[in-house]
N, C-alpha and C positions, 0 to 999 in steps of 0.2 A: 610456513615462513621459515626460511633457512638463513643462517648467519654465514658471514664470510669465513669466520674461523671458529673452531669449537670452543675456545676459551671465551669468546664473546657471548655465546649461548649460555655457558655455565655462569658467567659473571652476571648477565642480565637476569637469569633465573633467581640468583641470590639477591640481587638488588631489588627486584620487584617484591620478593617476599619480605625483605626488611622494610622497604618503603611502605608496604601495607600497614605495618605496625607504627612506623615513625609518623607517617602522615595522619593516621588515625589518632595518635596521641596529641599531635599538634592541633587537630580540629576539635578535640574535646574541650578546649578553652572557649569554644563558641557554643557549647551545648546549652540548651535551655531546659533540658531534663536529662537525667542520667542516661547516657548512651543513645539519646535521640538528638541528632546533629542536623544543622541546616544544610550541610553539604558533606557527602560521604565519598571522598575521592577514592578510598580503597576499593569501592565497587568497580570503578573504572580500571584500577590496577588488576583486579581479579579477572575482568573481562579480557584485557590485553594479554595477560598470561595464558588464559585458555585459548585465545585466538592464535597465539604463537606456538604453544606446545600441546594444546589439546588436553587429554586426560592426564598427561605427564605432569601438569602443573598442580594437580590435586594435592599432593603432599605439601608442596610449598605454601599453597593457599590455606590448607587446613591448619598447618602449624602456625602460620601468621595470624589467622583468625582466632584460634584458641588462645594464643599468647596475648593478643590485644585484649580480648574480652575478659580473660582471667585477671590480668594485671589491672584492668580498669575497675573491675568489681571487687577484687580481693587483694590487690597490691602484688608485690613480688614475693610475699611470704607464702609458704606452703602449709601454714598452720591451720588454715581454713579448708583444707582438702577434705571433701566429702563427696559421696556419690551424687546427691542432688546438684551440687555445684559443678561437678564434672559433667553431668548430663546436660546442665543448662548451657555451658559454653560449647559442648559438643553439638547440641541441636542448632545453636546459632551458626557454628562453623559449617554444619551440613547445609543449612539454607544458603549461605554465601557460596559454597562450592557448587551446589545444584544450579543456582542462578547463573553463575559465571560459566558453567559447563554448557548449559543450553544456549546462552548468548554466544559463546565462542563457537559452538557447533553451527549455529545459523550463519555466522560470518564465514567460517571455513567452507561449509558445504553449499551455501546459497548466495549470500550477499557479496562476499569478498571483502577486500581491504576497505575499511571505512573511508579512507581518503582517495580511493580509486573506484568508487561505486559506478555501476554501469549506466544508470539512468536516474531521472528525477524520482521515479517511483521507488527505486531501490533506496534512495536517500530517505524518502518518507518512511519506508519499511524499517530502516535502521533506527531512525529517531522514534517512531511510534511503537515498534515492536521490541527491538533490542534495547533502545535507550530508555523506554518508559514502561511498557507493559510487563516485560519479563521481571522487572525489579519487584513486582508484587510477591514473587516467590520468597526471597530473603526477608522481606518486610513481614509477611504473615507468619513465617516459621519463627523468625527471631522474636517478634513481639509475643507470640504464643509462649515461647520458652521463658521470656522475662515475666510474663503475667503469671505463669505457673510457679516459678521459683523465686522471683525477685520481690522483696517486700514492698517496694515503692510502686509496683505495677499491679493493675487489677484487670480482670476480664471485662469489667464495665467500661473501661476506657480503651478497649482493644482497637477499635476502629480509628480513634484519634491518634493513638500511638503508632498504629500501622501506617496511617497516612503520612505522619511525620517521617517515619523511617523510609517509606517508599519515595517520598519527595527528595529526601537527602540522597538516596541511592541513585535516583534518576538524574539529579543534577551532577552527581559525581561521575556517572558513566558518560554523560553527554560532554562534560568538560574535560575529564582526564583522558579519555580514550584517544581523541585526536592529538592532544599534546604529547602523550607518551609515544605514540607511533611516530610522531615527528622527531622526537629525541632519539629513538632507536633506528630511524631510517638509514643513517650512514652505515650501520653494521649489517643490514640485511643484504643478502646476495640476490642478484638478478631482480632487483626491485625497480619499479617504474619511478621515474623522476617526479618528485613532488612539486606542485606549483604553489606559489604564495605562502611559502613556509613561514616567513617572519610574521606576516599579518595573521595567519591562522593561529600560530602559537601565542602571539601577543593577545589576540582576542580571547583565547581560552584562559590565559593567565588573568586577564582583566575580569573576565566573567567570574572566575573563582574568587578573586579578592572582593569583588563587588558583592557577590552573594553572601560571603562569610561576614564581611564588615557591615553590610546593610542589615543583615539579620541580627548581628550582635548589637548594633546601635538601636535597632528597632526594639529588640528585646529589652535593652536597658530603659528605653523610653516607656515601654509597657510596664516595667517594674515601678518606675516613678509614678506613672499614672495609677497603678494599683495601690501604691502607698497613699497617694492623695485621696483615692477613693476610700481606702481603709480609715484614714483620718476623719473623713466626712461621716462615714458610717459609725465611727466611734462616738462622735458627738451626738448622732441620732440615738444610739443605744443609751448614752448617758441621760439624755433628756427623757427617754421613755422610762428608764428605771426610776428617775426622780418622780415622774408622773405617777407611777404605781405606788411609790413610797408615800407620796402626798395623799393618794387615795386611802391608804391605811390610816393616815393621820386624820383625814376627813371622817373616816368611819368611826374612829374612837371619839372624836369631838362630837359627832352626831349623837353617840350613845351618852356622852357626858352631858350634852345639852338636854336630852330627854330626862335624864335623872335629875338634872338641876331644876327642871321645871316642876318637879314633884317634890313636895316637902317630905312626904312619906310614900314609899312604893313597896308593893308586895313582890314576892317571888314571881307570881303569875305575870304581873305588869312588866317586870324586868325581862322575863322570858319572851314576851311578845315583841318587845323592842329588839332584843338581842337576835331572835330568830330572823326578824325582818332584815337586819343589817348583815347577818351572816349569809343569808341567801343572796344578798346583793353583791357581796364581796367574797369570792371563792377562796381567796388567800387567807381569810380569817380562820384560824384553827379553833379558837374559843374566845368568848367574851365573858368577863366577870365583873362583879361589883365587889370592890375591896373597901370595906368600911373601916374608918380610922376612929379608934377609941383610946382613952387613957388606960393605964394599967389597972386602975381600980375598978373599971367596968368589965373586967375580963370574965368574971363569973356570970354576969348578966348576959354577955354575948354567947357564952357557952350554953346557957339555958335556951337562948333563941335557936342556936344551931341544933341542939338536941331536939327541940320541938319541930324543926324543919326536916332534919335528916336522920334523927335517931341518936341514941347515946354514943354511937361509935365516932361521931364527928365532934372533935374537940379542937380548941386552938392549939396549933403546933408552932414551934419556933420561938425562941426567946429573943428579946430585944438585944441589939448589939451594945447599946449604951443604956444606962439606968433610966435616963429621962426620955428615952424614945417611946413614942406611942406605939400602939399595936395597929397594923394595917392588915386586916384579916379578910381572906376570901370568903364572902358570905354567900353570894350567888354566882353560878357559873353555867354557861350554855355552850355546848351541850353538856349535860351532866354525865352521859355515858362516855366513859374513857377519861373523864376529867374529875371524877368524884374524889380522887386522892388529893386534889388541890384544895378542897373545902377545909376551912379552918386554918389554912396555912398563913402564918405571919410573914408577909412579903418583906417587912422591915428587918427580918432576921438574916437576909442575904445582902452583903455589902453593895454589890453592883446594882441590885434592884433598889436598895435603900437610897443610893445616890441618885438614881433616876427619879425616884419619888420626890426626893427633896428638890431636885431641879425642876420637876413639873410644878410643885407647889410655889416655888419662888418665881418661876417665869410664867406661871398660869397658862401653860400650853403643853401639849403632849410631849413626853420625853420617852426615849427608848432605852432599854437595857442593852447590854452587850449580847452577843449571840449565845443562845442556850440550846441545849439538845433535849428534846422531849423524850423521856425514857418510856412514856406510856405507849409509844408507837412500836411497831415490830422491829424497826431499826431506828437508831437515834436520828431524829429529824431536826435540822437547824431551824431555829425560830428566834424571834426577839419579842419582848414585851413592850407594849406602849401604855403609858400611864397618863391619864388626863384627869386633873383635879375637879372635884365637885364640891362646891361651897354650900355652907348653911345659909339659907335665905334669911336676911336681917334687914331692918329698915336703915341701918347705918351702912354707908358705903365706905367709911374710913377703915373699918376693920371687918374682915370676913374670916370666919373659921372654916377649916377643911372638914367636910362631912365624910369624904372618902375619895376613891379613885375609880373611874371607869377604866377598865384594863382590857387590852386586846392581845391575844397570842397570835402573832403574824407568822405564818408558815413561809419561810424564805424561799424554799424550792418552788412552791406554787406561784408566789408573787413574781420571782425573777423569770420563771418559765413563761408566764403570761406576758411579761414585759418584753422578753427577748423574741417572742413570736412576732411582735409588731415591727421588728427591724430585721436587717439582713445578718442576723447573728450566726446563721449557719456557716457564714464565710470565715468565722473567727473561732479560735480557741479562747474561751473567756473563763477567768477565775476571779472570785470575790474573796477578799480577806478581811477579817476583823482586826483592825489596827491595834486594838488593846492587847491581843495575844498573838497577832500575826499568823493566825491559823486560817486555812482555806475552809470556808463553809459552803461554797457552791462552785461548781465548774460544769461546763457543757461538753467536755471531751472525755475520752476513755483514759484509763490509767496509763496505758503505754504511750500516750501522746503527751506532749509537753508544750509549754509556752515557748515560743522562739525568743530567747533572751536578747538576741541581737536586734530584732525588729519589733519588740513588744511596745505597746502603748500602756501607760499607767494613768488612771484617773482616780482622784480622791472624792469620795461621796460622803456628804454630811447628812446623817440620818437621825433626826430628832435627838441631837446631843451626842450621837455616836459617830465614829469615823470608820468608813469602809474604804477598802482599796480595790479597784477593779483593774485587773491586768488582762490584756487581750493582744493577740497576734493573728495575722491573716493565716488561715489554714493553708498548708503547703499544697494540698491537692487542688484547692480552689484557685490559689495564686498561679499554680502551674497550669491548671486547665485554662484559666483566662489568658495567661501569657501564651500558652501553646496554641489556642484557637486563633489568636491574632497573628501569631507567627506563621501558622499553617496557611493562613490567607496570603501572607506575604510570600511564602515559599511557592504556593500555587502560581502566583503572579510571576515570580522569578523563573519558575520552571517553564512557563509559557514563553516568556521572553527569551530564555536561554535556548529552548528548542527552536524558536524562530531564527535566532542568530546563528546557531549551529547549522540549521538547514541552509541558511543563506551562504555561510562559509563553505559548506560541502557542495552546494550548488555552484558556487563560484569556481571552486576547484574542478568540479565535474565539467563545467562549461569550458574552462581554460584547457583542461585535458582533452575534452572532446574537440575543441577547436584545433589544438595541436595535432590530435590524431587525424582530424579531417584534412588538415594541411598535408600531413604525411601521406594520407591515403590519396589525396588529390595529386600529390607529387608523384607517388607511385603509379597512380592511374594515368597521369599524363605521360610518364615514362613508358608505361605499358601500351598506352594508346599510340605513342610515337613508334614503338617497336612494331605494333600491329599495323600502323599506317605504312611503316617502312616495308614490312612484309607484304602488305597488300599492294603497295606500289611495285614491289619487286615481282609479286605474283602477276599483277596486271601487265607489267612490262614483259614478263615471260610469256603471259597469255597473248599479248599483242604480237610478240615475236612468233609464237606458235601459230596464231591466227594468220599472221602474214604469210607464214610458210604454208599453212593449210589452204589459204585462199589463193595464193600465187600458184600452187600446184595445179588445181583445176583451171585457173585462169590461163596458166601457161599452155595447158592442153587446148583450151578454147582458142586462144590467140594463134598458137602454133598450127593447129589443124585448120583454122580459118584461113591462115596465109597459104598453107599447102593446098587447100581447096580452091583458092583463087587462081592458083597457077596450074591446076590440074585440069585435063580435058578428058580424063578417063572416068566414065560414070561409076564404074565399080569402086574406084578409089574415092570418088566424091561421096558416095553413100557411106563408105567406111569412115571417112573423115567426119561426116555429119553425125553419124552414130556416136563417135567418140566425143564430139563436141556436146551432144545431148547428155551423155553420161557425166561429163565434167560439169555441165550446168546443174544437173541434179545434185551432184556432190556439193556445189556451192549453195544450192537451195537448202540442203540438209543442215549446212553450217548456220545459215541464217535462221532456220527453224529452231535449232538448238539455242541460239542466243535469245530468240523470242520466248522460248519456254522458260529459260532462266529469268528473264525479265518478268514474265507473268507470275512465276513462283515467288520471286522476291517482293512483288507488289501485291501478293495475295489475290491475284485476279484469275488464277487458273482454276477452272471449274471441272469437276469430275462428272462425266455424263454416264449415268447408269442405264443399261439396256440389256435385254437377254442376248446371249451369244453362246455358241457351242465351243466349249473348251478344247475338245478333241480337234476340231477344225483349226483352232489357233495353233496347237502343237504341230499339226501337219504342215502348216504354212512355215513355221519356224524350222522344221526339219528340212523342208524343201529348200529354204532360203540358205542354210548353212552347210548342207551336205557337200555341195560342189566346192565351197570355199575350203572345207577341211580336206577334201580329196585333193585339191590343188596343192595344199601344203604337206600332203602325205601324212596326215595325222588321223587318228580314229575319231569319228563323230558318232555319237549314239544318243538316242532319245529313249528314256526308260520311264514308264508310267504304269499306274495300276487302274487306269480308267477302263470301265467295262465296255464302253461304247460311247456314242454321242452323249455329252454331258453338258446340259444347259444350266447356266448360272446368270446371275444379275450383276453387272459391273460395267466398268469402262474398258471395253475390249481394246480400243486403240492404245490407251495409256498402259495397260498391262502388257500388251504386245511390245510397246516401245521400251518398257523396262527390260523385258526378257531378251529382246533383240540386242539391247545394249550390253547386257551381261554376256550373252553368247558371243557377240562380236568381239568384246574385249578378251574373252577366253581364247578364241581362235587367234586373235592378233598376237597375244603374248605367249603362245605355245608354239615351239619350233619342232618338238617331237613328242610322241606319246599320244595322249587322247584328251578329248573334251566330252564329258558325260553330262547330258541334260536330264536330270531325274525329277520326276513329278510324283509326289505322294499325296493321295486324297483320302481324307477321313470324312465319311458321310454322316451327317446328322439329320434330324427331322426337318430343320428349317434352313440349315446352311452346310456348306462344305468347307472344311479346314484344309487348305492347300499349302504344300511346302515345295517350292521350286528350288532346286539346287543345281548350280552349274559348277562342275568340278573339272579343273584342268591340271596338266602337269607342266605348266609353264614356269616362268622365271620366279614367281612368288614375290611376296612383299615383306619387308622388314616390319617387325612388330611396332616399333615406334613411329612408323610412317603409315600404318594402316588407317588411322583415323583421318589423316590429312587427305587421302585420296577422295574422300567424299566432299571436300571443300571445293568451291567453285574455282576454276582456273588452275587447279592443283593436280599434280601427278606425283607419284612416289619419288621420282628422280628427274632432274632437269634434262638428263640425257634420254629419258624415255620418249619424249616428244620428237627428239631428233632421230631416234632409232626406229620408233614404231609409228610415229605420227599421232595425231589426235589433239584436241583442244583442252582436254581435262574437264570438259563439261558433262560428259556422258554419265559418269557415276553420280555426280551431284544431282542431275535431273532424275536419275533412277531412284536415288534415295528419297528425294522430295516427293516424287510421284507415289512411291510406295507408302509413305506416311500419309499422304492425302487420301489414298485409297484405304487407309486403316491397316496397312501391313507394316512389316518390319524387315529391313534389309540388313543382313549381318555378313561378316567376313571372317574366315579362318584361313591363315596362310603361313607358309614357311618358305624361306628363301631357297630357291633352286629345287623345291619340292612341288610347288604348285599352290593353287588357291581354290577355295570353295566359297562362292557367293550364294547365300540362302535367302530367299524371299518367303516369309510366312504371312499368309493372308487368308481371311475368311470371306467367302462370297455366298450370298443367299441363293437358294435353289430357284430355278425358273422352269417354266414349262417349255417344251420344245416348240420352236417357231418354224413355220413353213417358209422356205426360201423363195423370195420374190425377185426374180431377175428383171431389172428395168430394161424394157425394150423400147428404144427410141428410134423413130423413123426419121432419118435426116435427108431423105431423098427429096423432100419438098421444100427445103429451106432456100433453094435457089430462087423461089418466087418472092422472097422477102425483099423489101426496100429498107436499107439500114442507114441511120445517121450516126456517124462516129464523131465524138468530141474529144480530141487528143491534141495536146500542144507539143509533145516530144516528136521530132521528125523520125527518129529510129522506130519508136513505137507505132507511128503512123504507117511506116513501111511494113512493119510486121502485121498489123491488123488488116491493112489493105491486101497484103499477100494472102492472108488466111481467108478473107472474104472472097477474094477473086478465085481462090482454089475451089470455092463452093458455087461459083458463077452467080454471086449475090451482087445486086446493084447497091452501091454505097456512096454516101457523100461524107466528106471529112471537113470538119471545122476545127479551129485552134483554140477556142475559149468558150465559156458558158454563154456569153452575150450573143455570139454568132449562132450557138445552138438554139437559143430562144427564137431568134429571127427565122432560122431555117424551119423550125417546127411551125411557126405562124404562116410561113409562105408556101411550104410544101407538105405533102402527105407522106408520112413514114410509118412503117409497120413496127419498128422498134428503134430505140436509141441506146447506143453504147456510150456511156458518159464517164470520162475520167474525172476524178474528184479534185485533184490538185492542178489548177490551171490559172494563168494570169487573167487580168481584167475581171472575170467573174468565175469562181470555182464551180465545180459540179454540184455541190450542195445547194448553193444559191440559185443556180440555173434550174435545178430540178424543182425547188420550191416555187420558183416563178412559173414554170411550165404547169405545175399542178394547180395553178390558179385558173387555167382554162382547159387543161387536158387531164381527165381523171386517170386513175391507176388502171382501170380496165380498158380505157379508150386508147392509151398509148403506153406500152411497157417501156420502162427505163431501167437499164441494167448498169450497175456501178462497176467500173473498171478501176481498181486502186490497189496500191501496195499496203493500205491500212487493213490489216487482217485480224486485229484484236476483236474479241467479242463485242466490246462496247462500240467499236467502229462500225461493225455490221448492224448493231441495233440502232445506232444513230442514223445510218443510211436508210434503213427501212422506215424509221420514224419521219424522215424528211419527205419520203415519197418514192424511193426506189422500189422496184419490184423484186429484183434479185441482186446478188453480189458475186462478182467474178474476181478472184485474186490474181494479181500479177506475181510472177510471170504467167502469161496467158498460154494455155495449151489448146491446140487446134481441136482436139476431140471434145474437150470440155466446152469449147465455144459452140461447136456443132450441136451438142446435146441441149445447151441453153437456148439456142435459136429455134431448135425443133419444137420447143414448148410453146412457141408463139406463131406457128404456121397456121 
């Protein structure tokens, strides 16, 4: 593509490079994931640049791509410059350059201007290959770079991210390319006029806006839908957590109920119940029996602990208040890992003391705040559940506390099992103990955070304690859900956009094709008119030439006929008649030439192949022209390398006709010098390659007119026919006959130097044939009785004179009906039947006669001027025995009649 002025090319180069960055920045407002956009118009900018400048646009596109990607990811600051960051934007720029370079090359080298595509198939190639398929290059390379270097990308999502990038690039190419080329069209030099500029540009603009806005609005709708879904899932998670917390309360109540039912129970009995419950509820870290006693029974309980566990286990922990009882861990399951808790006075810790007081006052399980079990390898968050066990008495008014069934609930296990029952993997979830505002459980890694802007907060009441659950939808799941829905929309939009762009380009193509067709038809009509004018001029010239050619022998016929009528000298009469016969043959040759042209143009001329002696043909031609050359005082010479009689298979008459024509022309147009007829034969096993060359030293032919002489009715110069005579048909017939025989006729000529006509032809070898001279005895034909059917009086006189010269009895009738009656009433040996007669023509009469006279019984010979092969075939099919062409010759008539004596 060339611009009208150099400054336009330079300015456009800069504007396209800048627009790559500017349009990219504008479109980032519609991004639904960092650097993944619903429509990426810069891809179209890059393609147009490569289409216009080719590889020269690589620097502009590279700088624009690197600038955009760097500022998008790292801002305008250079503080974050590092090799990985540089490599990342460099790889992305390489993908954009490679994609645009291949697409631009396909347009420049194959498809052409997108708004002037050559066919519907080229439009489909542009959309399917350049507009869609090639964009996989930048998408794969770019997403690979982001997945490798960008923290928000991962290789697990490569195909989704690649698909989004690819769809955006494809939409950008299909929309931006036509629009940019329309805007730049006025600056292009020698560019074709664009059709439907306003509608095409408007359609591209509307497509761009609709894709961007539709995707943005659809994305916002998806975000709202995701938030509603998150709210619903939050409620589900809350209910499931409550259910598991209630299960822990049910577990401790079951233990308390079992202990309540026994007035006294041993360690073994406690372990049986505790093991059964712990196996049922996996989140129970330990179960214990905490017996409540007054301070004065401390030594007694120490004795019991020593008896159960040895002297190392003593009551630990002093009461907070002087009047507080002791609540001592007497039994615990499992003992392994929890032995350190035996003898511990739970009332010595304020948070646990308060939970125990609340449990006794409310007579239901109460929880402590979150504690961390130091006996585990890492501190494990848990909470204690206390359920009171009362002393069995007959009085229901006052009941004393016997102790507390206690459960150590492991929070991580309980919440992990609870969150498995919900779609918790979609969220970042954290649980806080309200009493100290500390996080005791979260399901996300340290580097991840709760989204403060979109987080949900739920307060949980856990057996007298308050927990706070904070959760937010994980960005990767929100992005994935949003991206998948948006990708479906983009696929639909790409399909619609591709269809619309195809229709637009097809409409432009059809409009352009229609205009081109109109222009072609206009030029064709103008050319046809010129050809028609030339043809009319040629035919007019031909008619003038033919008039001259025909009038010349006719003048001789008429002139010598008038002289003969007034002459009484027999010698003069014979001379006049001889000259009349010569002029008549000239007229017949003219008619034969015209018939040959008609046969050739209608493809009805047939080549008859038969064996003939090539040397005999050359001898005839030599004899034919030697006297003519001698009369003009020019040298005539036949040169050949034939060793002797050479028999070949071909059409002897047509080959002779071509050679006679060439030699005749050479002698006609040569006034001095020589005419050399050279024949060169190259012998093969099956064929002979022949080259006939006729070289003269005549007037020659100008180079620009050499092709015209082979056209019908044409000669090199209008004055040629006036000076040398001729119709201009001879060379046309010679060329056509040469090609029909499989040969090639060519010409080399220089004005005033002479010409050389060369016929190259290959003929098959043939075996020598014995010459059979037809001997016909005409002495007995006077015995025949002949019926003649002829309507023309002059022709009647001619045929009667010929038959009388043979002393043949004859009867003449003037139409076919009379001929039928004559055959019925009289006996004839042969019928000479004209074919074109009034009342009933010769064909109808012959068909009627054949109803009662067979072919062998009565010969009927056709006399007609219809000499075409199909005319002869038709005559034989009707029932004629033979065919004699007009004008009728006496000798040929005698030979024909002799066959039926």
